[in-house]
N, C-alpha and C positions, 0 to 999 in steps of 0.2 A: 813507475809513473813517468811519462815523458811529456815535456812541453816543447812545442815547435816554435822557433823564431821565424817570422815571416815578414817580408817588407818589400816595397817596390825598389827598383834600382836607385842607388844613391841614398837610401834611408839610413844606412849605417848599421844594418842588421849584423853583418859579420864582425864588425868592430865591437858591437855589444857582446856578441858571443865570445870573442877573444878576451874581452875584459872580464867576463863572468868566469870563464873556464881556465884562463891562462894559456889557451892554445892560440897559435898565431892567427891573426885575422887573414881571411882570403876574400877580400871584396871582389865582386864581379863574377864569382864562380857561377857556372851555368849547369842546368840539369835537374833531374828529379831526385827520387829517393836514393838512387845509386851514388849521387854526389853529395848527399847530406853528411854533415859531421855531427858527432855526438860527444858531449862532455858532461861530466858530473860536477855539481856545485854543492858545497856544504851550506846548510841553512843556519845562519847565526842564531844562537840561542843562549841568552843570559842565564837561563835556568840550569842548563848543563854546566855552565861555568861556575854557578853558585854551588851546585852539588859537588863538583870536582874540588872546590876549596874545602868543602866539609869532609869528603872522604879521601882526598889525595890518592885517587886511583892510579893504577898502572896505565890506564888507557882512557881517553875521552873521545867519544864518538858523537858527531852531530848527524842529524837527518840529512839526506842528500836528495837532490832533484837532478834528473837527467834532462839536459837541454839539447835539442836538435836544431842545428843551423841548416834550415832548408835552402837548397841551392836557389840562386836567383833566376830571373826570367829574361827573355829577350823582349825588347819593346816595352810598351807601357803596362800591359796586363800581366797576369800570372799564367805561366805555361800550364797546360793540363797536367803535365808530369808533376809539377809542384803541388797543384790541387790534390792530385791522387796521393802524393807523399804525405799530405796533411791528415789523411783519413785515419791511419792507425794511431795517431797521437791522442793523448788524453786532454790536452788543452793547447791554446795558441797564445802567443804574444806577438802583437803587431808592432814593429818598430816604425815610427812615423817621423819623417824629416820635418824639422821646424827651424831650418837655417838655410840661407842661400847656398845653392850648389856651386861647384867649381866654375860653372859658366855664368854665375851671377843671377841665375833664375830664382825667383822668390819661391819660398816653400808654400805648399798647399796641403796642410795637414787634414783639413776637412775633406778635401778631395780624395786623399789617400784612405782615410777611414771609411768614407762612403764607397770608394772603389772596391775595397776588400769585401765590404758587406754585400755589395751587388754581385761580385764574382762568386762568393760562397753561396748566396741565395740561388743564383742561376744554376750552379752545379747541383745543388740539392733538388731544385725543381725538376731537373732532367731525370734524376733518379726516381722521384715520386711519379712522374708521368709514365716512365717506363714500367714501373712496378704496378701502377693502377691498370695499365693495359693488360698485363699478364693476369692480374687477379680478376679482371672482368670476365675472363674465359674460364675461371676456376671457382666453382661454388664453394670450395673449402676456404677460400680467402675472403668470404663475405664479412667475417668479423673484423678483418683488418681494414677494410675499405673506408668506414666512417672516419677513423683516425687519420688515414692518409688524405682523405678529402679535406679534413680540417687543416692538415699541414700544408696542403697545396693552396688552400685559400689564403693562409697566412703568407706564404712565400710569394704568391702573386700580388699580395698587398705590400710587398717589400719589407716584410717583418721576419726577423731571424727566428728560428725555432726556439733558441734559448730564451726568447722573450715571452713565450707562451706559458700559461699556467698549466703544466702537465702533471698528472698524478704519477706516483711511483710506478704503477703498472703500465701507464702509457710510455713512460721513459724506458722501461724495460722492453716494451714491444718495439720501440724504435732503435734500440741499441745496436742491432745488427746492421743497420743502414749506414752507420758512421757518418751521419750528416755533419757537414762542416759548420753550418750556422747554428748547430746545437752545442758545439763545443764551447766550454768556458773560454773567454777571450779577455786578455789584459792589454791595454794600450800603453806603449812605451814611447813617450814624446822625446825625441832626440834633439836637444837644443844646442845653441852655441855656448862656448865656455862662459861668456859674460852673462848668460841667463840661467846658470845652474842654481842660483839661490832664489830665483823668482818662481812663483806658482805658474801653472799652465795658463795660457791665455783663456779668458772666459768662454769664447766660442768653442774651443776644444773641450774645456771642462764641461760645458753644457751638452755637447754632443755625446760625451762619455756618459753623463747622467741620464740622458734621454734613452740611451741604449742599455742602461744598467751595467756599464762596464767599469772596471777599475782603471786607474790612470797613474802612471809613474813618470816623473820628469827626470831626465838625466842628460848628460853630455857624454856620448860614447867615447869621444877622443879624450876627455878628462878622465873617465873611468879607466880607459886603457893606460893612460900615463900613471894613474894611481896604482894599477895592478903591477907596474914595473918597479915601484918604489919599495924600499925596505919599510917594515911596519912602523918604525920610529919616525920616518919621514912623512908618513901618510897623514897623521893627525895635524902636523904643522901645515901641510899643504892644504888640507881641508879647511883649516881655520883661515887661511889666506883667501879662500873663496867665500867665506862667510857661511859655511855649512857645518853641521855638527858631526855628520857621519857620511860615509860613502853612499852614493845612490845605489850601488850594487847591493848593499845590505837591505835597503828598503825594497828594492826590486825582487830579491830572492824571497823575502818574507811575503811579499804580495803574491808571488807566483805560488808559494806554498799554500796560501789561503785560497788561491784560484782553484787548486786541486781539491779543496774542501777536506783537507787533512788536519788532524790534531796530533799532538806529540804525546805519546806515552813515554814516561821516563822510568829507567831502572838505575839504581845507584848501589855502589858497593866498592870495596877496596880494589877489585879487579878492573871494573869499568863503570863509568857513568855515561849513559847513552840515551839519546832521543830516538824513539821508534815511530816513524810515521804510520798512522792508521787512518782509514776513512772515518769521517765523522759519523757517529751512530753505531760504531762497532761494539758488539757485546764482548765481555771479558774473555770467554774461551777462544773466540776467533782472534782477538788481539794477542792472546798467549801464543797462538800458532805462528805469529810473526817472529817470535823468538825461536821456537822449535815445535815441530808437529807433535812430538811426544807430550809437550806441556798442554797443548789443546786437547789431545786425546785423553789424557789422564787428569784433566782439570778437576780440582776439588773446590778451591776458593781463591779469591784474590785479596791480598792485604793492601789497602789503598790509603795513601796520605797525600794531601795537596802539597806540592813542592814548597810553597811559601811556609807552611807550618813546619815542615821538616828542616828547612834552612834556619828558621827562627828558633826552634826548640833545640836543634842540634843533634838529635838522634831519633831513631824509630822507637826506642824504649821510652823516651820522654814523650813522644807523640802518643804512644799507647796509654801512658799514665794520664795524659791530659785529655784523653778521649778524642784525639784528632785522627787516630789510625782506625780505619773501618775494615770490617771483614765483609766482603761482597760475594754474591753467588753468580750463577751462570747468566742471570738476566741483567746483570749490571752493565751499563754502557760506559765505556771509557771516556773520561773527560780530558780536555786539553790540560796538560800540566800534572796529571796524576802520576805519582811515584808508586809503582806497583811491584809487589812481590807475589808471584804465583805459587800456590801449593798444588802439587799434583802427584799422582801415583799411577805408574804403568807396570 
């Protein structure tokens, strides 16, 4: 699963990417997909830490997200190459400038949010119009036309596709189009250092609510500085700013939720690990994330909530207390389930 970082010139997108991934920031890079950079980020998870204390494993593995730093644009808008590079991604994070730039020009966060919305809607509208013209000449496409007409009506009314109440079948029918305004979107408000402990300005928060978007406030420059510090120094520095944790942690967790993933946990002396699986995944398919043989030979899943396992101290005690359940093929994995799969191949 890949999330793309997008932003207008000067928003601080590449600095955010550098703070997240530890890779050097390259502000002002130009180009499309061929110039994009990719970095993986571990998702902080106190549940993995708690299980590791219990099992003292040889290895501790967190879930990971791949972030793509989409190259910037010339001028005020996004280049077509950048818009095209966004299409294969699973979700988007828009970095929005909320501080005066080097020339002293005031920030316009609402303008940037509205600007990306307009550009993605227009790009999607172009695809819909082209597709409808082709389908009008093809009787086999009659079933598809009503949905595309509905999509076109929404786009012409400046409504993003993600804001529509679509059924699962309709979403599946649209998946091949890789519409930009259908992708999950998280707003990242990049503020000045003195504003890191403050909530987002109400007009920005209201705009996010109106569009049904998540919102994270951070200072890219502060997060970059923190990323260069030793772990022992980070807590002291954060305390001096009046914040309890790095915004990076909040941002990564919000991005994980943006992808609509849950964490399936496995625990033992060899490894304690979080496995990202899409929400609603049945147990056999989740088992396949570990190994295809486990999915193919699935018999049952032994499941215990992580809190009960940590509180009681062992799977045996959880079984005695009735906290460990045996689930079959129809069971849907829940966030925080500690699972042991039984299989035979």
